[in-house]
ZAVEX-88148 format. One record per residue: y, x, z of N, C-alpha, C in turn; residue number from 0. Coordinates in steps of 0.02 Angstrom, whole numbers. Each point is the difference from the previous one (the first is absolute). Layout:
% residues N
- Y, X, Z, Y, X, Z, Y, X, Z, NUM
...
% end
This chain:
% residues 370
- -61, 38, 0, 62, -37, 0, 64, 41, -1, 0
- -2, 54, 44, 57, 47, 4, 11, 34, -65, 1
- -56, 20, -36, 6, 35, -64, 30, -47, -55, 2
- -14, -61, 3, 33, -49, -51, 74, -7, 13, 3
- 19, -4, 61, 72, -5, 17, 37, 60, -23, 4
- -30, 58, 14, 30, 61, -19, 6, 8, -74, 5
- -50, -22, -38, 4, 4, -72, 55, -46, -27, 6
- 8, -59, 28, 51, -45, -22, 70, 28, 13, 7
- 10, 29, 57, 64, 32, 16, 18, 56, -47, 8
- -53, 43, -12, 11, 53, -45, 18, -23, -74, 9
- -35, -53, -16, 11, -30, -68, 74, -25, -6, 10
- 22, -35, 51, 69, -23, -2, 54, 56, 0, 11
- -19, 51, 40, 44, 59, -1, 7, 32, -69, 12
- -58, 5, -35, 0, 30, -69, 41, -44, -47, 13
- -7, -67, 5, 37, -44, -44, 71, 6, 12, 14
- 22, -1, 67, 71, 9, 15, 30, 63, -24, 15
- -37, 53, 7, 21, 66, -21, 11, 1, -78, 16
- -53, -30, -33, 4, 1, -76, 60, -42, -24, 17
- 10, -54, 33, 56, -44, -15, 66, 36, 5, 18
- 5, 36, 57, 60, 36, 11, 17, 55, -51, 19
- -57, 34, -18, 8, 52, -52, 23, -30, -64, 20
- -31, -59, -17, 15, -32, -65, 77, -19, 0, 21
- 22, -29, 55, 70, -21, 5, 47, 56, -8, 22
- -17, 57, 35, 44, 62, -9, -1, 27, -70, 23
- -59, -2, -30, -7, 22, -70, 48, -42, -44, 24
- -3, -66, 11, 42, -44, -45, 74, 12, 11, 25
- 19, 13, 65, 70, 9, 12, 24, 62, -29, 26
- -42, 54, -1, 20, 64, -30, 7, -6, -74, 27
- -36, -45, -31, 2, -8, -71, 59, -46, -22, 28
- 32, -35, 46, 55, -43, -16, 63, 42, -17, 29
- 39, -24, -47, 64, 33, -18, 47, -8, 59, 30
- 38, 56, 16, 50, -6, 53, 57, -46, -19, 31
- 24, -35, 55, 58, -43, -12, 61, 36, -19, 32
- 30, -18, -57, 61, 33, -22, 58, -51, 9, 33
- 47, 16, 42, 56, -48, 10, 56, 16, -52, 34
- 25, -54, -28, 58, 8, -42, 63, 0, 40, 35
- 55, 19, -29, 64, 3, 33, 54, -32, -42, 36
- 53, -21, 34, 57, -30, -34, 62, 29, 35, 37
- 57, 0, -35, 63, 23, 22, 49, -57, 14, 38
- 44, 11, 47, 53, -45, 16, 51, -6, -60, 39
- 30, -53, -11, 47, -12, -54, 60, -40, 19, 40
- 50, 5, -39, 61, -38, 10, -9, -70, -21, 41
- 12, -49, 45, -8, -71, -18, 57, -40, 30, 42
- 14, -55, -32, 45, -50, 29, -41, -54, 32, 43
- 3, -7, 66, -44, -45, 35, 42, -62, 23, 44
- -25, -57, -18, 32, -61, 20, -49, -45, 43, 45
- 21, -14, 57, -43, -44, 43, 29, -70, -5, 46
- -40, -46, -21, 24, -68, -13, -51, -50, 16, 47
- 25, -63, 6, -42, -60, 9, 22, -50, -54, 48
- -45, -45, -18, 14, -44, -58, 4, -69, 26, 49
- 49, -44, -31, 8, -66, 17, -3, -39, -66, 50
- -26, -59, -4, -2, -40, -57, 51, -57, 8, 51
- 28, -22, -58, 47, -55, 4, 28, -16, -68, 52
- 63, -17, -4, 31, -23, -67, 75, 18, 3, 53
- 27, -4, -61, 72, 14, -8, 36, -69, -2, 54
- 50, -4, 45, 38, -65, 4, 75, 16, 3, 55
- 40, -52, -19, 72, 12, 6, 23, 3, 73, 56
- 50, 37, 12, 26, 8, 71, 22, -70, 26, 57
- 35, -36, -44, 29, -66, 18, -16, -47, -60, 58
- -39, -50, 11, -15, -53, -49, 27, -67, 29, 59
- 42, -29, -45, 32, -63, 21, -31, -56, -41, 60
- -18, -53, 37, -29, -59, -31, 55, -54, -5, 61
- 15, -22, -60, 49, -51, -13, -30, -68, 6, 62
- 28, -44, 43, -24, -64, 13, 55, -52, -9, 63
- -15, -61, -18, 54, -50, -14, 23, -34, 63, 64
- 62, -27, 0, 22, -39, 57, -5, -72, -14, 65
- -35, -17, -53, -7, -75, -15, -66, -8, -34, 66
- -35, -55, 10, -64, -15, -32, 14, -29, -67, 67
- -47, 9, -46, 9, -28, -69, -53, 29, -48, 68
- 21, -1, -64, -47, 22, -51, 39, 54, -43, 69
- -37, 52, -15, 29, 54, -36, 17, -24, -74, 70
- 65, 3, -13, 26, -24, -65, 5, 57, -53, 71
- 23, 58, 23, 10, 57, -45, -15, 64, 40, 72
- -28, 48, -31, -10, 66, 28, 34, 52, -49, 73
- 41, 41, 31, 42, 50, -38, -23, 73, 5, 74
- -47, 11, 38, -21, 73, 10, -77, 0, 0, 75
- -26, 64, -4, -71, 12, 2, -13, 67, 33, 76
- -62, 10, 22, -17, 66, 32, 22, 60, -43, 77
- 33, 48, 34, 21, 60, -36, 74, 1, -12, 78
- 35, -60, 1, 74, -4, -15, 35, 28, 62, 79
- 58, 34, -18, 45, 24, 53, 55, -53, 7, 80
- 17, -19, 63, 48, -48, 12, 53, 29, 53, 81
- 55, -30, 1, 52, 17, 51, 8, -62, 47, 82
- 23, 14, 59, 10, -51, 48, 48, -53, -28, 83
- -21, -65, 1, 38, -54, -26, -23, -23, -70, 84
- -42, 40, -33, -27, -20, -67, -44, -63, 4, 85
- 8, -45, -47, -39, -61, -3, -76, 13, -14, 86
- -41, -25, 39, -76, 12, -10, -32, -61, -30, 87
- 16, -59, 28, -30, -61, -30, 43, -60, 22, 88
- -19, -55, -29, 37, -62, 16, -50, -53, 18, 89
- 14, -39, 53, -41, -53, 31, 28, -69, -17, 90
- -46, -42, -19, 17, -74, -10, -20, -31, 68, 91
- 51, -34, 27, -9, -29, 68, -41, -68, -5, 92
- -50, -4, 42, -37, -63, 8, 19, -27, 69, 93
- 50, -44, 6, 33, -17, 64, -52, -39, 44, 94
- 7, 12, 64, -35, -40, 53, 33, -72, 7, 95
- -41, -48, -8, 30, -72, 2, 33, -14, 68, 96
- -33, 22, 54, 31, -16, 64, 68, 33, 6, 97
- 4, 65, -21, 63, 36, 7, 50, -28, -47, 98
- -23, -22, -61, 46, -29, -48, 27, -65, 25, 99
- -42, -41, 31, 24, -64, 29, 50, 7, 58, 100
- -15, 51, 43, 46, 12, 54, 68, 24, -27, 101
- -2, 40, -50, 64, 25, -30, 40, -56, -32, 102
- -37, -47, -34, 32, -61, -30, 33, -42, 55, 103
- -37, -7, 55, 27, -41, 55, 64, 36, 28, 104
- -4, 67, 3, 58, 34, 25, 63, -10, -42, 105
- -9, -5, -70, 55, -13, -44, 27, -72, 17, 106
- -44, -49, 9, 24, -68, 10, 39, -6, 66, 107
- -24, 36, 51, 31, -1, 66, 73, 32, -5, 108
- -2, 58, -37, 65, 35, -8, 49, -40, -41, 109
- -24, -40, -50, 44, -39, -40, 29, -59, 39, 110
- -39, -29, 46, 22, -53, 40, 58, 23, 49, 111
- -15, 60, 29, 51, 29, 43, 65, 20, -34, 112
- -9, 24, -66, 59, 14, -38, 40, -60, -16, 113
- -29, -56, -18, 38, -61, -17, 33, -29, 61, 114
- -32, 9, 60, 31, -23, 62, 61, 42, 13, 115
- -2, 66, -6, 55, 40, 14, 57, -9, -53, 116
- -18, -17, -60, 51, -13, -50, 40, -63, 19, 117
- -36, -51, 18, 38, -63, 21, 44, 13, 61, 118
- -28, 40, 48, 37, 14, 60, 66, 42, -18, 119
- -7, 43, -45, 59, 40, -24, 55, -42, -33, 120
- -23, -47, -39, 47, -45, -32, 37, -41, 50, 121
- -32, -27, 51, 30, -36, 53, 54, 40, 39, 122
- -25, 61, 14, 44, 46, 41, 66, 18, -42, 123
- -5, 3, -65, 56, 14, -42, 48, -57, -1, 124
- -25, -63, -2, 44, -59, 2, 36, -5, 69, 125
- -38, 12, 53, 28, -2, 66, 53, 53, 11, 126
- -13, 60, -30, 50, 57, 7, 65, -19, -37, 127
- -9, -35, -59, 61, -15, -41, 43, -52, 37, 128
- -31, -39, 42, 32, -53, 38, 25, 28, 68, 129
- -16, 62, 13, 22, 30, 62, -36, -21, 63, 130
- -61, -25, -11, -40, -25, 58, -36, 60, 34, 131
- -24, 48, -38, -39, 59, 25, 38, 62, -16, 132
- -16, 53, 35, 30, 64, -9, -32, 38, -59, 133
- 32, 53, -18, -26, 41, -53, -67, 34, 17, 134
- -8, 13, 65, -60, 34, 28, -60, -45, -12, 135
- 9, -66, 13, -55, -46, -10, -18, -3, -76, 136
- 49, 5, -44, -11, -1, -70, -43, 63, -21, 137
- 20, 59, 30, -32, 60, -17, -72, 1, 21, 138
- -14, -31, 58, -69, -6, 28, -41, -41, -48, 139
- 28, -53, -29, -37, -42, -46, -18, 38, -64, 140
- 49, 40, -23, -9, 39, -58, -57, 54, 12, 141
- 0, 34, 60, -54, 45, 13, -67, -30, 0, 142
- -5, -62, 29, -64, -36, 4, -22, -16, -69, 143
- 44, -19, -45, -19, -18, -69, -22, 63, -35, 144
- 32, 56, 8, -20, 63, -32, -71, 21, 23, 145
- -11, -7, 66, -66, 17, 25, -57, -47, -28, 146
- 14, -62, -8, -47, -46, -28, -10, 18, -72, 147
- 50, 18, -38, -7, 20, -72, -41, 62, -6, 148
- 12, 48, 47, -40, 63, -1, -73, -15, 17, 149
- -15, -43, 46, -70, -18, 16, -37, -33, -57, 150
- 40, -41, -37, -28, -34, -59, -17, 51, -55, 151
- 40, 48, -13, -12, 51, -48, -57, 44, 20, 152
- -5, 16, 65, -58, 40, 25, -67, -35, -10, 153
- 2, -66, 16, -62, -40, -7, -20, -5, -71, 154
- 48, -6, -48, -16, 0, -70, -31, 64, -23, 155
- 24, 58, 19, -26, 64, -18, -71, 11, 31, 156
- -7, -25, 62, -65, 8, 31, -54, -39, -38, 157
- 19, -58, -24, -45, -41, -41, -17, 38, -65, 158
- 49, 27, -31, -10, 35, -66, -45, 62, 12, 159
- 10, 39, 53, -41, 57, 16, -71, -19, 10, 160
- -14, -54, 36, -69, -23, 11, -34, -21, -64, 161
- 41, -35, -40, -26, -27, -61, -11, 53, -56, 162
- 49, 47, -8, -2, 44, -57, -2, 72, 22, 163
- 10, 16, 62, 0, 70, 24, 66, 35, -4, 164
- 53, -37, -28, 65, 33, -6, 51, -56, 4, 165
- 63, 18, 0, 56, -48, -1, 57, 27, -38, 166
- 48, -43, -15, 58, 22, -42, 38, 54, 36, 167
- 14, 54, -38, 37, 57, 30, -44, 52, 31, 168
- -69, -11, 1, -47, 49, 31, -52, 26, -51, 169
- 19, 3, -61, -47, 17, -52, -33, 70, 10, 170
- 40, 52, 20, -30, 64, 10, -42, 7, 63, 171
- 10, -43, 47, -32, 3, 65, -55, -54, 6, 172
- -19, -27, -58, -47, -56, 3, -68, 21, 25, 173
- -31, -40, 41, -68, 16, 25, -51, 2, -55, 174
- 13, -33, -55, -46, -2, -53, -2, 64, -39, 175
- 48, 43, 8, 4, 66, -35, -23, 56, 48, 176
- -59, 24, -12, -25, 52, 45, 20, 68, -24, 177
- 34, 37, 44, 30, 64, -20, -32, 57, 40, 178
- 6, 61, -25, -28, 63, 31, 49, 12, 64, 179
- -31, 15, 54, 37, 20, 59, 8, 73, 6, 180
- -38, 40, -35, 5, 73, 0, -7, 27, -74, 181
- 21, 60, -11, -13, 31, -66, -64, 42, 2, 182
- -30, 1, -56, -65, 35, -10, -42, -26, -56, 183
- -65, 18, -1, -44, -22, -49, -38, -63, 19, 184
- -9, -48, -41, -38, -58, 9, -77, 22, -2, 185
- -35, -4, 56, -67, 24, -1, -48, -56, -25, 186
- 18, -59, 14, -42, -59, -23, 40, -65, 4, 187
- -19, -47, -41, 29, -66, -3, -62, -48, 5, 188
- -22, -21, 61, -62, -38, 4, 6, -71, -16, 189
- 58, -26, -28, 9, -71, -21, 12, -4, -72, 190
- -14, -56, -27, 16, -16, -74, 34, -65, -1, 191
- 28, -12, -61, 33, -63, -12, -48, -58, 12, 192
- 24, -46, 41, -41, -62, 16, -30, 6, 69, 193
- -4, 59, 29, -29, 7, 66, 47, -32, 52, 194
- -31, -32, 49, 38, -25, 56, 10, 47, 52, 195
- 59, 3, 30, 14, 51, 52, 26, -39, 61, 196
- -11, 34, 58, 17, -30, 67, 56, 44, 28, 197
- 51, -31, 29, 54, 37, 29, -20, 39, 63, 198
- 33, 53, 15, -12, 41, 58, 38, -32, 61, 199
- -38, -13, 54, 35, -31, 56, -38, 25, 63, 200
- 15, -35, 56, -28, 24, 65, -75, -13, 3, 201
- -26, -50, -34, -68, -15, 4, -41, 26, -59, 202
- 31, 27, -52, -36, 23, -58, 37, 62, -29, 203
- -36, 49, -16, 30, 63, -27, 21, -10, -73, 204
- -21, -55, -33, 24, -11, -64, -39, 33, -57, 205
- 11, -21, -61, -35, 30, -57, 39, 61, -25, 206
- -36, 52, -13, 30, 63, -25, 15, -7, -73, 207
- 66, 6, -18, 21, -4, -70, -9, 67, -33, 208
- 18, 56, 33, -5, 67, -30, -4, 49, 56, 209
- -26, 58, -15, -1, 58, 48, 41, 54, -34, 210
- 50, 29, 38, 43, 50, -26, 1, 60, 47, 211
- -3, 60, -29, 2, 63, 41, 30, 56, -37, 212
- 25, 47, 36, 28, 61, -27, -59, 50, -8, 213
- -22, 7, -65, -59, 41, -15, 14, 76, 4, 214
- 59, 18, 10, 18, 71, 14, -13, 19, 70, 215
- -13, -48, 44, -11, 14, 70, -72, -28, 17, 216
- -50, 45, -10, -70, -19, 6, -29, 34, 63, 217
- -49, -31, 32, -34, 30, 59, -76, -4, -12, 218
- -34, 45, 37, -72, -6, 2, -13, -34, 65, 219
- -47, -49, -3, -18, -40, 59, -79, 5, 3, 220
- -24, 28, 51, -74, 8, 5, -25, -4, 75, 221
- -60, 21, 10, -28, -6, 66, -42, 63, 14, 222
- 2, 23, 64, -42, 54, 23, -44, -18, 57, 223
- -55, 30, 5, -49, -19, 55, 26, 30, 67, 224
- -24, -34, 51, 22, 21, 70, -18, 69, 15, 225
- -48, 28, -34, -26, 70, 12, 50, 50, -28, 226
- 44, -22, -47, 42, 46, -32, 76, -14, 23, 227
- 16, -56, 27, 68, -15, 15, 31, 46, 53, 228
- -43, 30, 44, 24, 44, 50, 23, 67, -31, 229
- -20, 14, -60, 16, 64, -31, 67, -3, -40, 230
- 23, -58, -13, 59, -7, -42, 60, -15, 38, 231
- 61, 9, -24, 63, -17, 29, 51, -14, -56, 232
- 54, -27, 20, 49, -19, -49, 35, 64, -27, 233
- 25, -8, -63, 35, 53, -37, -46, 52, -31, 234
- -68, -11, 3, -47, 44, -32, 1, -14, -76, 235
- -6, 52, -42, 1, -9, -74, -65, -39, -24, 236
- 10, -40, -52, -58, -33, -31, -3, 22, -73, 237
- -59, 1, -26, -16, 10, -71, -34, -61, -23, 238
- 34, -40, -43, -26, -62, -22, -32, 5, -72, 239
- -58, -21, -7, -37, -6, -62, -13, -70, -17, 240
- 20, -23, -61, -11, -66, -23, -54, -2, -51, 241
- -51, -43, 6, -56, -1, -43, 20, -16, -71, 242
- 48, -39, -9, 21, -19, -71, 44, 52, -33, 243
- 22, 48, 38, 44, 57, -28, -37, 66, 7, 244
- -27, 24, -49, -41, 60, 2, 41, 63, 5, 245
- -28, 49, 35, 30, 70, 2, 74, -3, 24, 246
- 13, -41, 48, 67, -5, 25, 0, -9, 75, 247
- 32, 43, 39, 5, -5, 71, 69, -17, 21, 248
- 9, -54, 40, 70, -21, 21, 9, 23, 73, 249
- 59, 26, 13, 15, 23, 66, 33, -56, 40, 250
- -18, -3, 62, 29, -53, 48, 0, 30, 70, 251
- 34, -37, 46, 6, 16, 69, -26, -53, 46, 252
- -42, 15, 44, -27, -52, 45, 54, -18, 50, 253
- 22, -64, -2, 56, -24, 48, -18, -57, 42, 254
- -66, -22, 1, -16, -53, 45, -74, 0, 13, 255
- -19, -5, 64, -69, -4, 23, -1, -61, 48, 256
- -45, -45, -14, 0, -63, 38, -19, 15, 72, 257
- 34, -27, 49, -15, 13, 71, -64, -37, 21, 258
- -20, -51, -40, -60, -36, 19, -50, -4, -61, 259
- -63, 13, 15, -50, -5, -52, -32, -68, -7, 260
- -30, -10, -58, -33, -65, -13, -72, 14, -18, 261
- -45, -41, 22, -74, 8, -10, -18, -26, -70, 262
- -30, 44, -39, -23, -19, -66, -70, 29, -10, 263
- -48, -45, -14, -69, 20, -9, -30, 43, 58, 264
- 22, -18, 62, -28, 35, 58, 37, 62, 16, 265
- 52, 22, -35, 39, 60, 14, 72, -18, 8, 266
- 36, 35, 43, 69, -7, 12, 39, 38, -50, 267
- 44, -33, -36, 39, 27, -53, 77, -4, 19, 268
- 35, 54, -13, 73, 1, 14, 41, 4, -66, 269
- 50, -41, -4, 39, -2, -64, 49, 57, -1, 270
- 8, 32, -54, 54, 54, -10, 37, -16, -63, 271
- 66, 26, 0, 42, -8, -59, 33, 67, -11, 272
- 7, 15, -67, 37, 59, -16, 45, -12, -61, 273
- 61, 26, 4, 49, -14, -53, -7, 51, -55, 274
- -9, -24, -63, -8, 48, -57, 67, 26, -19, 275
- 2, 63, -23, 58, 29, -24, 14, -31, -73, 276
- 64, -4, -18, 21, -35, -60, -30, 34, -60, 277
- -30, -39, -45, -34, 24, -61, 45, -16, -59, 278
- 19, 51, -38, 45, -11, -61, -42, -10, -66, 279
- -59, 28, 2, -38, 2, -64, -60, -51, -1, 280
- -24, -17, 58, -59, -42, 4, 14, -67, 33, 281
- -17, -56, -31, 7, -63, 27, -61, -22, 37, 282
- 6, -14, 64, -57, -20, 42, 3, -74, 8, 283
- -51, -37, -18, -2, -70, 3, -20, -20, 75, 284
- 30, -52, 22, -12, -25, 67, -73, -30, 2, 285
- -31, 18, 54, -70, -25, 12, -53, 46, -19, 286
- 13, 58, -32, -52, 44, -20, -34, 33, 60, 287
- -68, 3, -2, -36, 31, 53, 12, 74, -1, 288
- 1, 32, 58, 15, 74, 6, -33, 30, 58, 289
- -6, 64, 0, -25, 40, 56, 54, 49, 24, 290
- 7, 8, 64, 49, 44, 27, -31, 57, 40, 291
- 10, 59, -18, -20, 57, 39, 55, 19, 49, 292
- -14, -8, 64, 50, 12, 52, -9, 76, 16, 293
- 51, 41, -12, -3, 72, 12, 11, 13, 74, 294
- -56, 19, 36, 6, 12, 70, 25, 69, 14, 295
- -18, 48, -41, 22, 69, 9, -11, 36, -69, 296
- 39, 56, -8, -2, 32, -65, 16, 75, 9, 297
- -40, 40, -29, 10, 75, 0, -5, 26, -70, 298
- 55, 28, -24, 4, 24, -70, -15, 75, -2, 299
- -47, 18, -45, -14, 71, -16, -18, 39, 62, 300
- -48, -23, 36, -24, 33, 60, -70, 27, -13, 301
- -20, 51, 37, -66, 30, 0, -49, -51, 27, 302
- -55, -15, -40, -46, -50, 15, -68, 19, -16, 303
- -49, -30, 38, -71, 10, -14, -30, -70, -5, 304
- -60, -1, -35, -35, -63, -2, -27, -14, 66, 305
- -1, -64, 16, -27, -26, 69, -69, 29, 15, 306
- -40, 3, -49, -70, 22, 8, -11, 71, 23, 307
- 53, 43, -7, -7, 71, 21, 18, 8, 72, 308
- 27, -54, 33, 17, 7, 71, -57, -18, 44, 309
- -16, 45, 52, -51, -11, 52, 34, -9, 65, 310
- -37, -33, 45, 28, -12, 65, -47, 25, 55, 311
- 30, 35, 49, -40, 24, 54, -30, -53, 41, 312
- -66, 7, 17, -38, -52, 35, 30, -17, 69, 313
- 25, 49, 32, 22, -5, 71, 76, -17, -2, 314
- 39, 40, -33, 73, -8, 6, 28, -48, -53, 315
- -40, -18, -49, 19, -45, -55, 61, 29, -43, 316
- 14, 61, 10, 55, 33, -39, -25, 20, -69, 317
- 43, -5, -53, -22, 20, -69, -5, 73, -11, 318
- -44, 20, -44, -6, 68, -18, -34, 3, -71, 319
- 9, 57, -30, -35, 16, -66, -34, 66, 7, 320
- -43, 15, -48, -33, 62, -3, 23, 38, -64, 321
- 31, 58, 11, 30, 41, -49, -48, 55, -21, 322
- -10, 15, -64, -44, 50, -25, 31, 69, 15, 323
- -40, 43, 32, 24, 71, 16, -42, 51, -39, 324
- -55, -21, -29, -43, 46, -37, -49, -43, -41, 325
- -48, 32, -33, -46, -41, -38, -40, -44, 39, 326
- 15, -66, -4, -34, -53, 39, 2, 12, 75, 327
- 57, 30, 20, 17, 12, 71, 63, -38, 15, 328
- -1, -41, 55, 56, -42, 11, 24, 5, 74, 329
- 62, -9, 9, 31, 2, 66, 34, -62, 16, 330
- -11, -24, 60, 34, -59, 21, 74, 8, 11, 331
- 42, -49, -21, 72, 9, 10, 30, -71, 15, 332
- 29, -4, 63, 32, -62, 18, 62, -18, -43, 333
- 9, -64, -13, 57, -20, -44, 38, -54, 33, 334
- 61, -10, -18, 43, -54, 20, 17, -46, -59, 335
- -21, -64, 7, 4, -43, -56, 61, -47, 5, 336
- 22, -22, -59, 56, -49, -3, -24, -69, -26, 337
- 35, -28, -41, -17, -68, -26, -57, 4, -50, 338
- -35, -54, -11, -54, -2, -45, -2, -65, -40, 339
- -16, 2, -65, -7, -62, -40, -69, -22, -8, 340
- -48, 29, 36, -71, -15, -6, -38, 47, -46, 341
- 34, 34, -43, -33, 49, -45, 25, 70, 20, 342
- 68, 9, 0, 26, 67, 22, 33, -8, 68, 343
- 1, 58, 39, 32, 0, 61, 47, 59, 5, 344
- 60, -8, 25, 46, 54, 6, -23, 50, 55, 345
- 6, 63, -19, -17, 57, 45, 62, 34, 19, 346
- 19, -5, 65, 67, 29, 21, -9, 72, 16, 347
- -58, 21, 27, -11, 71, 18, -75, 12, 4, 348
- -18, 62, -6, -72, 21, 7, -29, 28, -65, 349
- 24, -20, -58, -26, 27, -65, 59, 12, -44, 350
- -17, 41, -52, 52, 11, -54, -33, -17, -64, 351
- 44, -1, -51, -26, -30, -64, -53, 52, -36, 352
- -3, 56, 27, -47, 49, -28, -69, 0, 36, 353
- -5, -31, 58, -61, -4, 39, -49, -44, -38, 354
- -66, 26, 4, -55, -39, -28, -37, -38, 54, 355
- 3, -66, -3, -29, -43, 54, -68, -18, -19, 356
- -47, 2, 48, -68, -17, -8, -10, -77, -13, 357
- -38, -17, -48, -19, -70, -15, -63, -10, 40, 358
- 9, -23, 61, -59, 1, 45, -44, -68, -5, 359
- 31, -50, -29, -40, -62, -7, -8, -23, -68, 360
- -15, 46, -46, -8, -15, -71, -59, -43, -11, 361
- 8, -53, -41, -56, -47, -14, -39, 26, -57, 362
- -67, 4, 9, -44, 28, -51, -14, -56, -48, 363
- 4, 9, -65, -15, -52, -50, -75, -19, 7, 364
- -14, -60, -24, -69, -26, 1, -45, 42, -42, 365
- 25, 26, -55, -48, 39, -45, -22, 64, 38, 366
- 45, 30, 38, -17, 62, 31, -43, -15, 62, 367
- 8, -57, 33, -35, -12, 60, -75, -22, -10, 368
- -19, -18, -62, -64, -20, -18, -45, 60, -9, 369
% end
């Protein structure tokens, strides 16, 4: 029994020894690892975050009527430039029967009062001629008659305005004539001849006749995620790219960050706005979708290395690189890093542009690894 155990142990020892020798033989036959090197280079590094949004006018004014009715004529269309006071359209009034009846009753009441004051004035004149009353009493009767006459005229004009939207002597200020309140470009005219419109009042915002804006003052309006909003601040530069305008970058300045976020699709989004610098050669249409690169930091023509060349000490977490000192011989060198764009990182100290940096984490292609 003891001899069998001994033999088994010896057999296992022989197998282990043979396996070790085979492993060492294989290792000796492998090609030695040859590390490649790269040098630092001058780069312009831009650290940025991206926001999606659209291009909108800084101020867009919606023109609404002060009277309900039907569009009779339209004088402008989208793309036209107008000045404040220019005629946009004309409305045909469809009067409210209750209001029209009340106005008619007001005329009748004013006429009755006017006739009464006329008769009273005539009596006062006769009495004054006979010396029964003083001139003061006559003047009071004249004032009462003038007031009744004025009330009758006002009631008549009120009736005309309710019925037709205008009155004699108010042609340029008629409610039926819708005019531009600001100068700029007509962005859209959402009504056509024959459309019914509702007046703007306390209970109803009214029908939009036209939208007017100054297209030379455009802004980028977008949203950033809550994870990025802490990195940005007002007055940072923006680089705007518009999908419909190729190979063109528009410069802007971030001038608004919403103090309160809104939940969208399970994430909190914060609204941002940036004013575009005036463009003389390119016309940007309102509503175009755009992306804004918010420039968080920028370093021009600085010494930089690829992020993949940087190593970090396990204990201290400080960055370092390995610099070639001889044939496949490398020396560790601590470095001080600056900003990074995810590909290149600024190197403030530790290496020069002539140093050869070890590529320590080179990925082996699939063809070579098989």
